[in-house]
PyMOL Python script that loads the backbone (N, CA, C, O; Angstrom):
from pymol import cmd

cmd.read_pdbstr("""\
ATOM      1  N   MET A   1     121.593 115.842  85.480  1.00  0.00           N
ATOM      2  CA  MET A   1     120.813 115.479  86.337  1.00  0.00           C
ATOM      3  C   MET A   1     120.915 116.002  87.670  1.00  0.00           C
ATOM      4  O   MET A   1     121.868 115.417  88.185  1.00  0.00           O
ATOM      5  N   THR A   2     120.496 116.672  88.347  1.00  0.00           N
ATOM      6  CA  THR A   2     121.265 116.846  90.023  1.00  0.00           C
ATOM      7  C   THR A   2     119.764 117.043  90.316  1.00  0.00           C
ATOM      8  O   THR A   2     119.095 117.941  89.803  1.00  0.00           O
ATOM      9  N   ILE A   3     119.157 115.866  91.433  1.00  0.00           N
ATOM     10  CA  ILE A   3     117.844 116.200  92.496  1.00  0.00           C
ATOM     11  C   ILE A   3     119.058 116.770  93.753  1.00  0.00           C
ATOM     12  O   ILE A   3     120.021 116.494  94.469  1.00  0.00           O
ATOM     13  N   THR A   4     117.969 117.879  93.248  1.00  0.00           N
ATOM     14  CA  THR A   4     118.257 119.454  94.752  1.00  0.00           C
ATOM     15  C   THR A   4     117.703 119.134  96.115  1.00  0.00           C
ATOM     16  O   THR A   4     118.213 119.318  97.220  1.00  0.00           O
ATOM     17  N   SER A   5     116.214 118.465  95.690  1.00  0.00           N
ATOM     18  CA  SER A   5     115.095 118.544  97.103  1.00  0.00           C
ATOM     19  C   SER A   5     114.393 117.672  96.727  1.00  0.00           C
ATOM     20  O   SER A   5     114.667 117.090  95.678  1.00  0.00           O
ATOM     21  N   HIS A   6     113.222 117.314  97.518  1.00  0.00           N
ATOM     22  CA  HIS A   6     112.128 116.770  97.301  1.00  0.00           C
ATOM     23  C   HIS A   6     111.107 116.350  98.122  1.00  0.00           C
ATOM     24  O   HIS A   6     111.223 115.987  99.293  1.00  0.00           O
ATOM     25  N   THR A   7     109.849 116.428  97.299  1.00  0.00           N
ATOM     26  CA  THR A   7     108.999 116.146  98.867  1.00  0.00           C
ATOM     27  C   THR A   7     108.253 114.518  98.809  1.00  0.00           C
ATOM     28  O   THR A   7     108.508 114.121  97.672  1.00  0.00           O
ATOM     29  N   VAL A   8     107.691 113.753  99.323  1.00  0.00           N
ATOM     30  CA  VAL A   8     107.379 112.508  99.407  1.00  0.00           C
ATOM     31  C   VAL A   8     105.987 112.351  99.906  1.00  0.00           C
ATOM     32  O   VAL A   8     105.637 112.641 101.050  1.00  0.00           O
ATOM     33  N   GLU A   9     105.152 111.835  98.898  1.00  0.00           N
ATOM     34  CA  GLU A   9     103.625 111.438 100.044  1.00  0.00           C
ATOM     35  C   GLU A   9     103.234 109.943  99.732  1.00  0.00           C
ATOM     36  O   GLU A   9     103.773 109.303  98.830  1.00  0.00           O
ATOM     37  N   LYS A  10     102.346 109.490 100.476  1.00  0.00           N
ATOM     38  CA  LYS A  10     101.931 107.931 100.195  1.00  0.00           C
ATOM     39  C   LYS A  10      99.959 107.892  99.486  1.00  0.00           C
ATOM     40  O   LYS A  10      98.857 108.126  99.982  1.00  0.00           O
ATOM     41  N   LEU A  11     100.270 107.632  98.667  1.00  0.00           N
ATOM     42  CA  LEU A  11      99.279 107.586  98.203  1.00  0.00           C
ATOM     43  C   LEU A  11      98.148 106.319  98.745  1.00  0.00           C
ATOM     44  O   LEU A  11      98.316 105.375  99.517  1.00  0.00           O
ATOM     45  N   ILE A  12      97.663 106.507  98.427  1.00  0.00           N
ATOM     46  CA  ILE A  12      96.228 106.145  99.051  1.00  0.00           C
ATOM     47  C   ILE A  12      95.589 105.541  97.727  1.00  0.00           C
ATOM     48  O   ILE A  12      95.417 106.196  96.699  1.00  0.00           O
ATOM     49  N   ASP A  13      95.213 104.014  97.915  1.00  0.00           N
ATOM     50  CA  ASP A  13      94.474 103.347  96.773  1.00  0.00           C
ATOM     51  C   ASP A  13      93.318 103.006  97.105  1.00  0.00           C
ATOM     52  O   ASP A  13      93.248 101.951  97.736  1.00  0.00           O
ATOM     53  N   PRO A  14      92.390 103.538  96.898  1.00  0.00           N
ATOM     54  CA  PRO A  14      90.821 103.931  97.292  1.00  0.00           C
ATOM     55  C   PRO A  14      89.782 102.550  96.816  1.00  0.00           C
ATOM     56  O   PRO A  14      88.654 102.238  97.195  1.00  0.00           O
ATOM     57  N   THR A  15      90.822 101.844  95.717  1.00  0.00           N
ATOM     58  CA  THR A  15      90.570 100.312  94.947  1.00  0.00           C
ATOM     59  C   THR A  15      90.072  99.210  96.299  1.00  0.00           C
ATOM     60  O   THR A  15      88.969  98.788  96.647  1.00  0.00           O
ATOM     61  N   GLY A  16      91.766  98.961  96.937  1.00  0.00           N
ATOM     62  CA  GLY A  16      92.323  97.877  97.476  1.00  0.00           C
ATOM     63  C   GLY A  16      92.851  96.864  96.028  1.00  0.00           C
ATOM     64  O   GLY A  16      93.113  95.694  96.304  1.00  0.00           O
ATOM     65  N   ILE A  17      92.981  97.228  94.764  1.00  0.00           N
ATOM     66  CA  ILE A  17      93.250  96.754  93.580  1.00  0.00           C
ATOM     67  C   ILE A  17      95.191  96.272  94.052  1.00  0.00           C
ATOM     68  O   ILE A  17      95.862  95.241  94.066  1.00  0.00           O
ATOM     69  N   LEU A  18      95.416  97.800  94.380  1.00  0.00           N
ATOM     70  CA  LEU A  18      97.416  97.185  94.303  1.00  0.00           C
ATOM     71  C   LEU A  18      98.022  96.809  95.196  1.00  0.00           C
ATOM     72  O   LEU A  18      97.999  97.274  96.336  1.00  0.00           O
ATOM     73  N   ILE A  19      98.692  95.851  94.771  1.00  0.00           N
ATOM     74  CA  ILE A  19      99.925  95.161  95.811  1.00  0.00           C
ATOM     75  C   ILE A  19     101.118  96.786  96.795  1.00  0.00           C
ATOM     76  O   ILE A  19     101.686  97.809  96.411  1.00  0.00           O
ATOM     77  N   GLY A  20     100.946  96.184  97.900  1.00  0.00           N
ATOM     78  CA  GLY A  20     102.269  97.398  98.236  1.00  0.00           C
ATOM     79  C   GLY A  20     101.285  98.583  98.612  1.00  0.00           C
ATOM     80  O   GLY A  20     100.073  98.750  98.749  1.00  0.00           O
ATOM     81  N   ASP A  21     102.702  99.469  98.724  1.00  0.00           N
ATOM     82  CA  ASP A  21     102.987 100.986  98.286  1.00  0.00           C
ATOM     83  C   ASP A  21     103.159 101.340  97.425  1.00  0.00           C
ATOM     84  O   ASP A  21     103.559 100.547  96.573  1.00  0.00           O
ATOM     85  N   ARG A  22     102.985 102.689  97.080  1.00  0.00           N
ATOM     86  CA  ARG A  22     102.731 103.888  96.727  1.00  0.00           C
ATOM     87  C   ARG A  22     103.231 105.144  97.325  1.00  0.00           C
ATOM     88  O   ARG A  22     103.081 105.504  98.493  1.00  0.00           O
ATOM     89  N   PHE A  23     103.998 105.921  96.132  1.00  0.00           N
ATOM     90  CA  PHE A  23     105.003 107.185  96.940  1.00  0.00           C
ATOM     91  C   PHE A  23     104.824 108.088  95.777  1.00  0.00           C
ATOM     92  O   PHE A  23     105.212 107.608  94.712  1.00  0.00           O
ATOM     93  N   GLU A  24     104.482 108.911  95.746  1.00  0.00           N
ATOM     94  CA  GLU A  24     103.977 109.878  94.933  1.00  0.00           C
ATOM     95  C   GLU A  24     105.532 110.652  95.445  1.00  0.00           C
ATOM     96  O   GLU A  24     105.607 110.843  96.659  1.00  0.00           O
ATOM     97  N   TYR A  25     106.993 111.186  94.429  1.00  0.00           N
ATOM     98  CA  TYR A  25     107.843 111.835  94.942  1.00  0.00           C
ATOM     99  C   TYR A  25     108.055 113.487  93.972  1.00  0.00           C
ATOM    100  O   TYR A  25     108.106 113.509  92.742  1.00  0.00           O
ATOM    101  N   ILE A  26     108.138 114.553  94.723  1.00  0.00           N
ATOM    102  CA  ILE A  26     107.901 115.633  93.964  1.00  0.00           C
ATOM    103  C   ILE A  26     109.937 115.694  93.437  1.00  0.00           C
ATOM    104  O   ILE A  26     110.743 115.763  94.365  1.00  0.00           O
ATOM    105  N   LEU A  27     110.271 115.672  92.506  1.00  0.00           N
ATOM    106  CA  LEU A  27     112.253 115.798  92.282  1.00  0.00           C
ATOM    107  C   LEU A  27     112.803 117.251  91.759  1.00  0.00           C
ATOM    108  O   LEU A  27     113.068 117.482  90.580  1.00  0.00           O
ATOM    109  N   ASN A  28     112.881 117.836  92.426  1.00  0.00           N
ATOM    110  CA  ASN A  28     113.176 119.571  91.812  1.00  0.00           C
ATOM    111  C   ASN A  28     114.746 119.207  91.111  1.00  0.00           C
ATOM    112  O   ASN A  28     115.817 119.339  91.703  1.00  0.00           O
ATOM    113  N   ILE A  29     114.592 118.797  89.924  1.00  0.00           N
ATOM    114  CA  ILE A  29     116.266 118.982  89.171  1.00  0.00           C
ATOM    115  C   ILE A  29     116.957 120.020  88.794  1.00  0.00           C
ATOM    116  O   ILE A  29     116.354 120.785  88.042  1.00  0.00           O
ATOM    117  N   ASP A  30     118.715 120.473  89.249  1.00  0.00           N
ATOM    118  CA  ASP A  30     118.965 121.384  88.315  1.00  0.00           C
ATOM    119  C   ASP A  30     119.128 120.066  86.426  1.00  0.00           C
ATOM    120  O   ASP A  30     119.150 118.836  86.414  1.00  0.00           O
ATOM    121  N   VAL A  31     119.191 120.876  85.394  1.00  0.00           N
ATOM    122  CA  VAL A  31     120.187 120.610  84.464  1.00  0.00           C
ATOM    123  C   VAL A  31     120.890 121.283  83.539  1.00  0.00           C
ATOM    124  O   VAL A  31     120.461 122.379  83.179  1.00  0.00           O
ATOM    125  N   PRO A  32     122.230 120.703  82.917  1.00  0.00           N
ATOM    126  CA  PRO A  32     123.054 121.673  82.356  1.00  0.00           C
ATOM    127  C   PRO A  32     122.596 122.218  81.686  1.00  0.00           C
ATOM    128  O   PRO A  32     121.536 121.751  81.269  1.00  0.00           O
ATOM    129  N   GLU A  33     123.143 123.803  81.020  1.00  0.00           N
ATOM    130  CA  GLU A  33     122.159 123.959  80.043  1.00  0.00           C
ATOM    131  C   GLU A  33     122.510 123.291  78.503  1.00  0.00           C
ATOM    132  O   GLU A  33     121.821 123.530  77.511  1.00  0.00           O
ATOM    133  N   ASP A  34     123.647 122.460  78.502  1.00  0.00           N
ATOM    134  CA  ASP A  34     124.234 122.121  77.446  1.00  0.00           C
ATOM    135  C   ASP A  34     123.408 120.847  76.989  1.00  0.00           C
ATOM    136  O   ASP A  34     123.693 120.199  75.982  1.00  0.00           O
ATOM    137  N   ASP A  35     122.017 120.466  78.112  1.00  0.00           N
ATOM    138  CA  ASP A  35     121.185 118.560  78.278  1.00  0.00           C
ATOM    139  C   ASP A  35     120.112 119.415  77.680  1.00  0.00           C
ATOM    140  O   ASP A  35     119.765 120.587  77.828  1.00  0.00           O
ATOM    141  N   GLU A  36     119.575 118.056  76.698  1.00  0.00           N
ATOM    142  CA  GLU A  36     118.398 118.199  76.352  1.00  0.00           C
ATOM    143  C   GLU A  36     117.073 118.067  76.665  1.00  0.00           C
ATOM    144  O   GLU A  36     116.179 117.915  75.833  1.00  0.00           O
ATOM    145  N   LEU A  37     116.971 118.107  77.512  1.00  0.00           N
ATOM    146  CA  LEU A  37     116.533 118.600  79.000  1.00  0.00           C
ATOM    147  C   LEU A  37     116.080 120.362  79.777  1.00  0.00           C
ATOM    148  O   LEU A  37     115.186 120.845  80.472  1.00  0.00           O
ATOM    149  N   TYR A  38     117.368 120.803  79.094  1.00  0.00           N
ATOM    150  CA  TYR A  38     117.203 122.005  80.272  1.00  0.00           C
ATOM    151  C   TYR A  38     116.343 122.883  79.775  1.00  0.00           C
ATOM    152  O   TYR A  38     115.861 122.928  78.644  1.00  0.00           O
ATOM    153  N   SER A  39     116.099 123.921  81.139  1.00  0.00           N
ATOM    154  CA  SER A  39     114.632 124.820  80.663  1.00  0.00           C
ATOM    155  C   SER A  39     115.590 125.932  81.404  1.00  0.00           C
ATOM    156  O   SER A  39     116.577 125.776  82.122  1.00  0.00           O
ATOM    157  N   ASP A  40     114.922 127.100  80.956  1.00  0.00           N
ATOM    158  CA  ASP A  40     115.558 127.790  81.228  1.00  0.00           C
ATOM    159  C   ASP A  40     113.769 128.186  82.738  1.00  0.00           C
ATOM    160  O   ASP A  40     113.856 129.137  83.514  1.00  0.00           O
ATOM    161  N   HIS A  41     112.698 127.393  82.741  1.00  0.00           N
ATOM    162  CA  HIS A  41     112.016 127.755  83.738  1.00  0.00           C
ATOM    163  C   HIS A  41     112.355 126.678  84.730  1.00  0.00           C
ATOM    164  O   HIS A  41     111.545 126.858  85.639  1.00  0.00           O
ATOM    165  N   GLY A  42     113.007 125.803  84.999  1.00  0.00           N
ATOM    166  CA  GLY A  42     113.219 124.703  85.566  1.00  0.00           C
ATOM    167  C   GLY A  42     112.794 123.481  85.718  1.00  0.00           C
ATOM    168  O   GLY A  42     111.648 123.454  85.270  1.00  0.00           O
ATOM    169  N   LEU A  43     113.049 122.616  86.045  1.00  0.00           N
ATOM    170  CA  LEU A  43     112.332 121.467  85.507  1.00  0.00           C
ATOM    171  C   LEU A  43     111.796 120.423  87.405  1.00  0.00           C
ATOM    172  O   LEU A  43     112.195 120.238  88.554  1.00  0.00           O
ATOM    173  N   LYS A  44     111.151 120.232  86.853  1.00  0.00           N
ATOM    174  CA  LYS A  44     111.353 118.976  87.911  1.00  0.00           C
ATOM    175  C   LYS A  44     110.977 117.461  87.810  1.00  0.00           C
ATOM    176  O   LYS A  44     110.986 117.137  86.623  1.00  0.00           O
ATOM    177  N   ILE A  45     110.667 116.477  88.583  1.00  0.00           N
ATOM    178  CA  ILE A  45     109.911 115.414  87.891  1.00  0.00           C
ATOM    179  C   ILE A  45     108.835 114.663  89.037  1.00  0.00           C
ATOM    180  O   ILE A  45     109.433 114.366  90.071  1.00  0.00           O
ATOM    181  N   LYS A  46     107.870 114.428  89.040  1.00  0.00           N
ATOM    182  CA  LYS A  46     106.799 113.541  89.702  1.00  0.00           C
ATOM    183  C   LYS A  46     107.234 112.138  89.089  1.00  0.00           C
ATOM    184  O   LYS A  46     107.666 111.794  87.989  1.00  0.00           O
ATOM    185  N   ALA A  47     106.860 111.317  90.557  1.00  0.00           N
ATOM    186  CA  ALA A  47     107.952 110.107  90.214  1.00  0.00           C
ATOM    187  C   ALA A  47     106.585 109.282  90.641  1.00  0.00           C
ATOM    188  O   ALA A  47     105.624 110.022  90.854  1.00  0.00           O
ATOM    189  N   ILE A  48     106.330 107.776  90.810  1.00  0.00           N
ATOM    190  CA  ILE A  48     105.656 107.471  91.537  1.00  0.00           C
ATOM    191  C   ILE A  48     106.647 106.205  91.977  1.00  0.00           C
ATOM    192  O   ILE A  48     107.006 105.626  90.951  1.00  0.00           O
ATOM    193  N   TYR A  49     106.927 105.895  92.580  1.00  0.00           N
ATOM    194  CA  TYR A  49     107.846 104.507  93.227  1.00  0.00           C
ATOM    195  C   TYR A  49     106.822 103.980  94.431  1.00  0.00           C
ATOM    196  O   TYR A  49     106.389 104.425  95.494  1.00  0.00           O
ATOM    197  N   ALA A  50     106.639 102.278  93.313  1.00  0.00           N
ATOM    198  CA  ALA A  50     106.242 100.739  94.118  1.00  0.00           C
ATOM    199  C   ALA A  50     107.207 100.260  95.153  1.00  0.00           C
ATOM    200  O   ALA A  50     108.431 100.383  95.188  1.00  0.00           O
ATOM    201  N   VAL A  51     106.505  99.771  95.864  1.00  0.00           N
ATOM    202  CA  VAL A  51     107.540  99.185  96.881  1.00  0.00           C
ATOM    203  C   VAL A  51     106.123  98.335  97.994  1.00  0.00           C
ATOM    204  O   VAL A  51     105.224  98.811  98.687  1.00  0.00           O
ATOM    205  N   ASN A  52     106.675  96.532  97.588  1.00  0.00           N
ATOM    206  CA  ASN A  52     105.859  96.044  98.298  1.00  0.00           C
ATOM    207  C   ASN A  52     106.862  94.680  98.840  1.00  0.00           C
ATOM    208  O   ASN A  52     108.027  94.640  98.446  1.00  0.00           O
ATOM    209  N   GLN A  53     106.428  93.793  99.583  1.00  0.00           N
ATOM    210  CA  GLN A  53     107.133  92.680 100.044  1.00  0.00           C
ATOM    211  C   GLN A  53     108.998  91.990  99.391  1.00  0.00           C
ATOM    212  O   GLN A  53     110.086  91.808  99.937  1.00  0.00           O
ATOM    213  N   SER A  54     108.545  91.849  98.244  1.00  0.00           N
ATOM    214  CA  SER A  54     109.334  91.557  97.261  1.00  0.00           C
ATOM    215  C   SER A  54     109.527  92.194  96.074  1.00  0.00           C
ATOM    216  O   SER A  54     109.790  91.518  95.080  1.00  0.00           O
ATOM    217  N   ASP A  55     109.433  93.514  95.998  1.00  0.00           N
ATOM    218  CA  ASP A  55     110.370  94.279  95.437  1.00  0.00           C
ATOM    219  C   ASP A  55     109.677  95.796  95.447  1.00  0.00           C
ATOM    220  O   ASP A  55     108.538  95.885  95.904  1.00  0.00           O
ATOM    221  N   ALA A  56     110.323  96.945  94.968  1.00  0.00           N
ATOM    222  CA  ALA A  56     110.368  98.136  94.810  1.00  0.00           C
ATOM    223  C   ALA A  56     110.788  98.503  93.487  1.00  0.00           C
ATOM    224  O   ALA A  56     111.641  97.927  92.812  1.00  0.00           O
ATOM    225  N   ARG A  57     110.126  99.488  93.186  1.00  0.00           N
ATOM    226  CA  ARG A  57     110.394  99.870  91.592  1.00  0.00           C
ATOM    227  C   ARG A  57     109.961 101.612  91.451  1.00  0.00           C
ATOM    228  O   ARG A  57     109.052 102.194  92.043  1.00  0.00           O
ATOM    229  N   LEU A  58     111.109 102.268  90.305  1.00  0.00           N
ATOM    230  CA  LEU A  58     110.174 102.843  90.107  1.00  0.00           C
ATOM    231  C   LEU A  58     109.397 102.842  88.817  1.00  0.00           C
ATOM    232  O   LEU A  58     109.848 102.264  87.828  1.00  0.00           O
ATOM    233  N   VAL A  59     107.814 103.706  88.793  1.00  0.00           N
ATOM    234  CA  VAL A  59     106.507 103.006  88.095  1.00  0.00           C
ATOM    235  C   VAL A  59     106.352 103.420  86.822  1.00  0.00           C
ATOM    236  O   VAL A  59     106.000 102.797  85.820  1.00  0.00           O
ATOM    237  N   GLN A  60     106.717 104.764  87.013  1.00  0.00           N
ATOM    238  CA  GLN A  60     106.017 106.123  86.154  1.00  0.00           C
ATOM    239  C   GLN A  60     106.748 107.513  86.793  1.00  0.00           C
ATOM    240  O   GLN A  60     106.870 107.899  87.956  1.00  0.00           O
ATOM    241  N   TYR A  61     107.197 108.112  85.438  1.00  0.00           N
ATOM    242  CA  TYR A  61     107.584 109.572  85.627  1.00  0.00           C
ATOM    243  C   TYR A  61     107.421 110.603  84.393  1.00  0.00           C
ATOM    244  O   TYR A  61     107.555 110.412  83.184  1.00  0.00           O
ATOM    245  N   TYR A  62     107.077 111.783  85.137  1.00  0.00           N
ATOM    246  CA  TYR A  62     106.549 112.836  84.231  1.00  0.00           C
ATOM    247  C   TYR A  62     108.150 113.669  84.601  1.00  0.00           C
ATOM    248  O   TYR A  62     108.856 113.469  85.589  1.00  0.00           O
ATOM    249  N   ILE A  63     108.435 114.743  83.321  1.00  0.00           N
ATOM    250  CA  ILE A  63     109.181 116.015  83.814  1.00  0.00           C
ATOM    251  C   ILE A  63     107.983 116.896  83.458  1.00  0.00           C
ATOM    252  O   ILE A  63     106.982 116.837  82.744  1.00  0.00           O
ATOM    253  N   ILE A  64     108.412 117.511  84.075  1.00  0.00           N
ATOM    254  CA  ILE A  64     107.376 118.945  84.296  1.00  0.00           C
ATOM    255  C   ILE A  64     108.250 120.403  84.441  1.00  0.00           C
ATOM    256  O   ILE A  64     109.028 120.768  85.322  1.00  0.00           O
ATOM    257  N   GLU A  65     108.005 120.760  83.783  1.00  0.00           N
ATOM    258  CA  GLU A  65     108.467 122.585  83.655  1.00  0.00           C
ATOM    259  C   GLU A  65     107.909 122.852  85.427  1.00  0.00           C
ATOM    260  O   GLU A  65     106.947 122.409  86.055  1.00  0.00           O
ATOM    261  N   LYS A  66     109.129 123.859  85.821  1.00  0.00           N
ATOM    262  CA  LYS A  66     107.571 124.516  86.897  1.00  0.00           C
ATOM    263  C   LYS A  66     106.947 125.580  87.136  1.00  0.00           C
ATOM    264  O   LYS A  66     106.120 125.803  88.020  1.00  0.00           O
ATOM    265  N   VAL A  67     107.650 126.749  85.735  1.00  0.00           N
ATOM    266  CA  VAL A  67     107.255 128.216  85.824  1.00  0.00           C
ATOM    267  C   VAL A  67     105.497 127.074  84.986  1.00  0.00           C
ATOM    268  O   VAL A  67     104.551 127.077  85.774  1.00  0.00           O
ATOM    269  N   THR A  68     105.283 126.456  83.922  1.00  0.00           N
ATOM    270  CA  THR A  68     104.344 126.507  83.368  1.00  0.00           C
ATOM    271  C   THR A  68     103.132 124.827  83.761  1.00  0.00           C
ATOM    272  O   THR A  68     102.052 124.362  83.398  1.00  0.00           O
ATOM    273  N   GLU A  69     103.892 124.613  84.390  1.00  0.00           N
ATOM    274  CA  GLU A  69     103.389 122.412  85.082  1.00  0.00           C
ATOM    275  C   GLU A  69     103.121 122.134  83.670  1.00  0.00           C
ATOM    276  O   GLU A  69     102.068 121.496  83.657  1.00  0.00           O
ATOM    277  N   ALA A  70     103.479 122.268  82.667  1.00  0.00           N
ATOM    278  CA  ALA A  70     103.156 122.118  81.407  1.00  0.00           C
ATOM    279  C   ALA A  70     104.423 119.955  81.561  1.00  0.00           C
ATOM    280  O   ALA A  70     105.424 119.552  82.153  1.00  0.00           O
ATOM    281  N   VAL A  71     103.936 119.693  81.108  1.00  0.00           N
ATOM    282  CA  VAL A  71     104.578 118.019  80.972  1.00  0.00           C
ATOM    283  C   VAL A  71     105.426 118.137  79.960  1.00  0.00           C
ATOM    284  O   VAL A  71     104.927 118.860  79.097  1.00  0.00           O
ATOM    285  N   GLN A  72     106.674 117.686  79.621  1.00  0.00           N
ATOM    286  CA  GLN A  72     107.605 117.627  78.656  1.00  0.00           C
ATOM    287  C   GLN A  72     108.046 116.370  78.560  1.00  0.00           C
ATOM    288  O   GLN A  72     108.396 115.581  79.438  1.00  0.00           O
ATOM    289  N   ASP A  73     107.967 116.223  76.888  1.00  0.00           N
ATOM    290  CA  ASP A  73     107.595 115.078  75.893  1.00  0.00           C
ATOM    291  C   ASP A  73     109.331 114.510  75.438  1.00  0.00           C
ATOM    292  O   ASP A  73     109.975 114.485  74.390  1.00  0.00           O
ATOM    293  N   PHE A  74     109.551 114.168  76.663  1.00  0.00           N
ATOM    294  CA  PHE A  74     111.229 112.867  77.812  1.00  0.00           C
ATOM    295  C   PHE A  74     110.883 111.810  78.102  1.00  0.00           C
ATOM    296  O   PHE A  74     109.902 111.338  78.676  1.00  0.00           O
ATOM    297  N   GLU A  75     112.252 111.234  77.423  1.00  0.00           N
ATOM    298  CA  GLU A  75     112.015 110.281  78.137  1.00  0.00           C
ATOM    299  C   GLU A  75     113.410 110.375  78.676  1.00  0.00           C
ATOM    300  O   GLU A  75     114.176 110.990  77.933  1.00  0.00           O
ATOM    301  N   LEU A  76     114.226 109.645  80.438  1.00  0.00           N
ATOM    302  CA  LEU A  76     114.884 109.842  81.104  1.00  0.00           C
ATOM    303  C   LEU A  76     115.973 109.035  80.232  1.00  0.00           C
ATOM    304  O   LEU A  76     115.429 108.650  79.197  1.00  0.00           O
ATOM    305  N   GLU A  77     117.281 108.660  80.296  1.00  0.00           N
ATOM    306  CA  GLU A  77     118.436 107.610  80.043  1.00  0.00           C
ATOM    307  C   GLU A  77     117.643 107.019  80.872  1.00  0.00           C
ATOM    308  O   GLU A  77     116.687 107.392  81.553  1.00  0.00           O
ATOM    309  N   GLU A  78     118.630 105.229  80.581  1.00  0.00           N
ATOM    310  CA  GLU A  78     118.271 104.205  81.890  1.00  0.00           C
ATOM    311  C   GLU A  78     119.093 104.681  82.807  1.00  0.00           C
ATOM    312  O   GLU A  78     118.523 104.746  83.896  1.00  0.00           O
ATOM    313  N   GLU A  79     120.467 105.132  82.842  1.00  0.00           N
ATOM    314  CA  GLU A  79     121.103 105.448  83.772  1.00  0.00           C
ATOM    315  C   GLU A  79     120.324 107.179  84.378  1.00  0.00           C
ATOM    316  O   GLU A  79     120.948 107.696  85.305  1.00  0.00           O
ATOM    317  N   GLU A  80     119.504 107.688  84.041  1.00  0.00           N
ATOM    318  CA  GLU A  80     118.567 108.818  84.416  1.00  0.00           C
ATOM    319  C   GLU A  80     118.019 107.715  85.949  1.00  0.00           C
ATOM    320  O   GLU A  80     118.116 107.823  87.172  1.00  0.00           O
ATOM    321  N   GLU A  81     117.252 106.367  84.670  1.00  0.00           N
ATOM    322  CA  GLU A  81     116.414 105.835  85.876  1.00  0.00           C
ATOM    323  C   GLU A  81     117.047 105.333  86.842  1.00  0.00           C
ATOM    324  O   GLU A  81     116.715 105.519  88.013  1.00  0.00           O
ATOM    325  N   GLN A  82     117.882 104.742  86.538  1.00  0.00           N
ATOM    326  CA  GLN A  82     117.749 104.192  87.520  1.00  0.00           C
ATOM    327  C   GLN A  82     118.417 105.312  89.348  1.00  0.00           C
ATOM    328  O   GLN A  82     118.190 105.102  90.539  1.00  0.00           O
ATOM    329  N   ILE A  83     119.256 106.431  88.611  1.00  0.00           N
ATOM    330  CA  ILE A  83     119.030 107.359  89.157  1.00  0.00           C
ATOM    331  C   ILE A  83     118.134 107.993  90.035  1.00  0.00           C
ATOM    332  O   ILE A  83     118.425 108.958  90.741  1.00  0.00           O
ATOM    333  N   ILE A  84     117.360 107.600  89.997  1.00  0.00           N
ATOM    334  CA  ILE A  84     115.781 108.826  90.535  1.00  0.00           C
ATOM    335  C   ILE A  84     115.486 106.969  91.357  1.00  0.00           C
ATOM    336  O   ILE A  84     115.592 106.799  92.572  1.00  0.00           O
ATOM    337  N   ALA A  85     115.155 105.906  90.447  1.00  0.00           N
ATOM    338  CA  ALA A  85     114.943 104.793  91.573  1.00  0.00           C
ATOM    339  C   ALA A  85     115.702 104.736  92.819  1.00  0.00           C
ATOM    340  O   ALA A  85     115.105 104.609  93.887  1.00  0.00           O
ATOM    341  N   GLU A  86     117.030 104.823  92.760  1.00  0.00           N
ATOM    342  CA  GLU A  86     117.616 105.061  93.935  1.00  0.00           C
ATOM    343  C   GLU A  86     117.270 105.789  94.993  1.00  0.00           C
ATOM    344  O   GLU A  86     116.965 105.385  96.115  1.00  0.00           O
ATOM    345  N   TYR A  87     117.341 107.088  94.512  1.00  0.00           N
ATOM    346  CA  TYR A  87     116.963 108.122  95.550  1.00  0.00           C
ATOM    347  C   TYR A  87     115.778 107.809  95.895  1.00  0.00           C
ATOM    348  O   TYR A  87     115.634 107.760  97.117  1.00  0.00           O
ATOM    349  N   CYS A  88     114.911 107.588  95.312  1.00  0.00           N
ATOM    350  CA  CYS A  88     113.674 106.980  95.698  1.00  0.00           C
ATOM    351  C   CYS A  88     113.762 106.584  97.185  1.00  0.00           C
ATOM    352  O   CYS A  88     113.510 107.318  98.141  1.00  0.00           O
ATOM    353  N   LYS A  89     114.221 105.114  97.221  1.00  0.00           N
ATOM    354  CA  LYS A  89     114.531 104.333  97.621  1.00  0.00           C
ATOM    355  C   LYS A  89     115.460 104.401  98.947  1.00  0.00           C
ATOM    356  O   LYS A  89     115.635 103.578  99.845  1.00  0.00           O
ATOM    357  N   LEU A  90     115.897 105.471  98.766  1.00  0.00           N
ATOM    358  CA  LEU A  90     117.330 105.573 100.540  1.00  0.00           C
ATOM    359  C   LEU A  90     116.057 106.970 100.576  1.00  0.00           C
ATOM    360  O   LEU A  90     116.246 107.636 101.593  1.00  0.00           O
ATOM    361  N   HIS A  91     115.228 107.352  99.982  1.00  0.00           N
ATOM    362  CA  HIS A  91     114.479 108.147 101.255  1.00  0.00           C
ATOM    363  C   HIS A  91     113.068 108.227 101.618  1.00  0.00           C
ATOM    364  O   HIS A  91     112.386 109.088 102.174  1.00  0.00           O
ATOM    365  N   LEU A  92     112.811 106.936 101.080  1.00  0.00           N
ATOM    366  CA  LEU A  92     111.144 106.293 101.651  1.00  0.00           C
ATOM    367  C   LEU A  92     110.911 106.613 102.906  1.00  0.00           C
ATOM    368  O   LEU A  92     111.711 106.720 103.835  1.00  0.00           O
ATOM    369  N   PRO A  93     109.619 106.778 102.876  1.00  0.00           N
ATOM    370  CA  PRO A  93     109.470 107.854 104.385  1.00  0.00           C
ATOM    371  C   PRO A  93     109.261 106.714 105.435  1.00  0.00           C
ATOM    372  O   PRO A  93     108.714 105.655 105.127  1.00  0.00           O
ATOM    373  N   ILE A  94     109.780 107.019 106.845  1.00  0.00           N
ATOM    374  CA  ILE A  94     109.263 106.308 107.654  1.00  0.00           C
ATOM    375  C   ILE A  94     107.923 106.349 107.760  1.00  0.00           C
ATOM    376  O   ILE A  94     107.073 107.226 107.605  1.00  0.00           O
ATOM    377  N   GLU A  95     107.912 104.208 108.323  1.00  0.00           N
ATOM    378  CA  GLU A  95     106.724 104.597 108.386  1.00  0.00           C
ATOM    379  C   GLU A  95     105.522 104.158 110.244  1.00  0.00           C
ATOM    380  O   GLU A  95     104.994 103.048 110.313  1.00  0.00           O
ATOM    381  N   ASP A  96     105.357 105.045 111.270  1.00  0.00           N
ATOM    382  CA  ASP A  96     105.453 105.044 112.261  1.00  0.00           C
ATOM    383  C   ASP A  96     104.332 103.189 112.526  1.00  0.00           C
ATOM    384  O   ASP A  96     104.157 102.729 113.654  1.00  0.00           O
TER     385      ASP A  96
END
""", "prot")
cmd.dss("prot")
cmd.show_as("cartoon", "prot")
cmd.util.cbc("prot")
cmd.orient("prot")
């Protein structure tokens, strides 16, 4: 799995209950044809990344087929989850 591009948006907590900030990443990915995740239609990952004063972590993610927007019933391997978490950390938006 290779992350080829992304978009990121800061999520607003209208309730004020959540501590820290949440960011929604849409990660476009390339997957080799021999990988069980592979789809002819292409895939993207919608990832929620949480950041607070003492912690930053991947909270949840969905694997989505690009053409149909269907959520795929797959879980990433732990190593792939770590790749996504590190990518999100490296690409946090700079706030003014």
